[in-house]
C-alpha positions in Angstrom: 9.8 35.5 -47.3 6.9 33.5 -45.8 6.1 33.5 -42.3 6.9 30.2 -40.8 5.2 29.5 -37.0 6.7 26.6 -35.3 3.4 24.6 -33.7 4.0 23.2 -30.4 2.4 19.4 -30.0 0.8 18.4 -27.3 2.7 15.3 -25.6 0.2 12.1 -26.5 -1.3 10.9 -23.7 -2.8 7.8 -25.1 1.0 6.6 -26.0 2.2 7.2 -22.7 -0.5 5.0 -21.5 0.3 2.3 -23.9 3.3 2.7 -22.4 2.7 1.7 -19.2 0.2 -0.2 -20.0 3.3 -2.6 -21.7 5.5 -2.1 -19.2 2.9 -3.3 -16.7 2.6 -6.3 -18.6 6.4 -6.8 -18.7 6.3 -6.3 -14.9 3.9 -8.8 -14.0 5.8 -11.7 -16.7 8.5 -10.5 -14.9 7.5 -11.7 -11.3 5.5 -14.2 -12.4 8.6 -16.2 -13.7 11.2 -15.1 -11.0 12.6 -12.0 -13.2 13.1 -11.6 -17.1 15.0 -10.5 -19.7 13.6 -9.2 -23.2 14.7 -8.4 -26.5 13.0 -5.6 -28.9 12.6 -6.4 -32.7 11.6 -3.8 -35.7 8.9 -4.9 -37.1 8.5 -2.4 -39.8 5.2 0.0 -39.9 3.6 -2.4 -37.6 5.7 -1.6 -34.6 8.0 -3.4 -33.1 8.3 -7.0 -30.9 9.6 -7.1 -27.3 10.1 -11.0 -26.6 10.9 -11.9 -23.3 13.0 -14.9 -21.2 11.3 -15.4 -17.5 14.5 -16.7 -15.5 12.6 -20.3 -15.5 12.3 -20.4 -18.9 9.2 -19.2 -19.7 9.0 -17.1 -23.0 6.6 -14.6 -24.3 5.8 -11.8 -26.6 4.3 -8.5 -26.9 3.7 -6.2 -29.8 4.0 -2.1 -29.5 2.5 0.4 -32.3 6.3 1.5 -32.6 9.7 0.9 -31.5 10.3 3.9 -29.2 7.5 3.1 -27.5 8.7 -0.5 -27.2 11.8 0.9 -25.7 9.9 3.3 -22.9 8.5 0.2 -21.9 11.0 -2.2 -21.4 13.4 0.5 -19.8 10.4 1.6 -17.8 10.4 -2.2 -16.6 13.4 -2.3 -15.3 14.4 -5.4 -17.3 17.3 -6.6 -18.9 17.4 -5.8 -22.5 19.6 -7.5 -24.9 20.9 -6.3 -28.5 20.0 -9.4 -30.5 18.7 -12.7 -29.8 21.7 -14.7 -30.0 22.7 -17.9 -29.0 23.0 -17.3 -25.3 20.0 -15.6 -24.9 17.7 -18.1 -26.8 20.0 -21.2 -24.8 17.4 -19.7 -21.7 14.1 -21.3 -23.5 13.0 -23.7 -22.3 9.9 -25.6 -24.3 8.4 -28.3 -23.9 6.6 -30.6 -26.5 3.8 -28.5 -27.7 5.8 -26.8 -29.3 8.4 -28.6 -30.9 5.1 -30.1 -32.1 4.0 -26.6 -33.5 7.3 -25.3 -34.9 7.4 -28.9 -36.8 3.6 -29.3 -37.4 2.8 -32.1 -39.9 6.5 -33.1 -41.0 6.7 -35.3 -37.4 3.1 -36.0 -36.7 2.3 -32.8 -34.8 -0.7 -30.7 -35.6 -1.3 -29.1 -38.1 -0.3 -25.3 -37.6 -3.9 -24.1 -39.8 
């Protein structure tokens, strides 16, 4: 029988710093927009996307290296987190002329997406 040894792994302090930095950015967005809500979406190997919607309708997003770090960051920031980007949550987003022209691109004579 082979002897096995359990190796203790050190906590990744860089991961902790990235979570703290993400939480700080989420908190800054929330403060600037009168509060915020968010949703975490898994992106596969690339990590996770944190979509933020401010109380004033402004929106933004951040990308975390892992889904777990994204969840830790939103938890640490204290914002409300939604399971899905459903209709009720999406309706809180305010889009302007710029977003509409970028989404439609050349179909409606807006700037191209290149």
